[in-house]
N, C-alpha and C positions, 0 to 999 in steps of 0.2 A: 543512490546510496543512502543508507539510513543508520543512525546510531541509536541504540536502545539502552536505556538504564533499567535495571531489574528485569532482564528478559525472561527470568525463570519464574516470575510471579505474575499471573494473569488473572483478570477478573472473570473470564469465561471459564466455567467449571464443568465438571462431569454431567451434572443434571442439566445444564444448558445444552451441552452437546447432544444429550439424548433427545431433547426437544427438537433440535435441528435435524437429527437423523430421521425422526418420525415424519417431519414435514417435507423434507427435501425430495425433489423430483429431478430426473435428468433434464438438463437444460436451464435449471435455475441458476441465477447469478448470486454469488456470495460476495459480500463486502466485509471488510474487517478493519479494525483500528487497534493500534498500540498506543497507549497513553503517553509513553516516553519517547516516541519518535520525534526527533527534533523538527521535522517538517510539520508534524501535527501540532507541535507547541507553537510554532511561529507563523505558519502561513494561514491560520484561521479557519482551515478546513477541519471537518470532523472525520469522515471516512478516508482511509489512506491507501487501500488496496482492493483490487477486484479479481474474481476468478469465476470459472464456470464449472458447475457440478455436472459430471459426465456419467454418473451412475457407478455402481460397485464401490462406493465409498471413496471415489477418486475426484479430485479437483484439477482442472487444467488452468494454469495461470502463468503469467510472464514475470519472472524475477531476474535478478542479476545474472543468473546462469543462462537465461533465455526462457523459452516456452517449455514448461515441464508439466508432468503429471505427478500429483502428490496426494498422499492419504488425507482424508478429510479431518482425521483427528489431529494431524500436524497443523493443518490449515487453521483449525479453530483454537490453537494456542495463542490467544490474543485477549484484548480487553473489551471488545464489542464486535458483534456480528449482525449482519442483516441478510435476509433472504429475499431476493427480487424474482418475480416471475412474469414472463411475457403475457400480456393480456390476450394475445391472439392464439396462445396455446402451441405455437410452433416449436418443434424440438430438433429440427435438422441441424441446429448449431452444434449438437453433441459430436456427430461424426466429423464435422469440420475441425472442432477443437482437438479431437484425438489425432487427426492427421497432422496438424500443426505441432502438437507435442512430439510426435515421432520425428518431425523434421528439425526439431530443436531451433526454431526461429530465434535469432538473437534479440536481446532486450533493446528497446529504442531509447537510448540515453539522450538523444536530441529532441525527443517528443515531436518528431516531424512526420506527418502522415504521408509525405511524398516518398519516403524510403520504404524498404521492404522489411524493416524491423518493427517490433510492436512493444509498446509499453502496456501495462496491465489492462487498463480500461480500453485501449485501442484494440487489443487482442479480442476482448469480449465483444466489442462492437463489430469487428470484422467478421467473426464467426456468426454473428447475428445479422449479417447482411446490412450493416450500417443502420440498424434500428434506431440508434441514438444520434443520427446525423444532425438533428435540431438542438441537441443538448451540449454541443461544443461551445467553448468560450475562448476569447483571446487572452492568453496569459504569456507575458514575456515575449510577445511577438509571434507566438505560435498558436494555432487553433487547437485547443486541447479539450479532451473529454476527461473530467474529473470524476472520482467516485461519488462525490457529493452531487454532481450534476446527474449522474446515473440514478442515484437514490431519489432525486426529485422529479425524474422524468415521468411524463404522463403515458409512456409506452409500457410501463411495468406496474405490477401490484407489489406492495410491500407485504410479504407473507409473515415475516417474523423480524423483530428487532430485539436483540439482547444488548442492553446498554446500561451499565451501572454507573451512577453518579456522573452522568455526562455533563450536567450543568456545573458541577464542582470542578471537573477537569477542564472545561473550557475556560473558566474564569480564574484558574489557579495562576498566581503571579510568580514568575521565576526571577531570581536575583541576577546580579551582574555577572556572576560566574557562569551561568547558563548562557547568557547572551554572548559573553566573551568566548566561550567555548565553541559556540555555533560559528562565530566569525573566524576563529582560528581553523576550525574544521574546513570551512569553505576555502580559506586562503591556502591550506595545505593541498587540497585537490587542484586548486588553480596552479600552484607551483609545479605540481607533478604533470599537469597538462601542458604547461609551457616548456618543460624540459624532459620530455618523454625519454630522451636518450642520454641526458646529462645526469650522472650519478649525483652530483652536488644538488641539483634541483630536486631529484627524487628523494634524497636524504632529508632535505629541508621540508619537503612536503609531508613526508612520513612523520617527522617530528612535530610539525604543527597539527597534524590530524590526531596524533596521540595525545598531545597537550590539550587540544580542544575537546576530545572525548572525555578526559579526566575532569576538566573544568565543568563541562556540561553536566556530567553525572553528579558531581558534588553539589552544584547549584540546584538540580532537580531534587536530590535527596533532602537538602535543607528546606526547600519549599514544601515538600510533602510533610516533613517533620513539623513545620510550623502550622500546617493545617489540622494536625491531630490535637 
């Protein structure tokens, strides 16, 4: 789950999308980033999400609703994009991705490769017959494939990277409001998880999530204003 501040303002613009559409081929992997995702701010990673281009201006990727097919124009409403392409030229992953999208495979919130659900990069790896098996890393006790790991993999070529002011974004310092907001947001989801059938826990969780989102947004806005 992600919280986004200023979701309607993205660095990737129309001219960038035109470049993407010219270069994209079915089977290409797309990575994207939102500067204001809290996980982007705090976990030190750059890329936040992955999907597979299947042709006809469609991308298959795993989101909170599960494995879906989405228009490329919607997918590119973000702050940075990268196109990766297999070095071996294989494209059989397209039909596999389309099949999983029709099945609406659930999102893997546990990030556990032993179950039948898929998080975003896991989905891309599965349809590519585990091309990235050597690029997983242990995070929080789970063996996870991150978008950054996929970007750095020697199994793919980086065809295009659209990335504005990445250095500025990486080193932007956020105030206590953003940190407190992130903590409250996490506590809210923890409360809801502990009391899935208890109305009181659910209400407390919703309240903490709402307060955390407000604090995080205010902190991010102040930090951005201070950079101008």
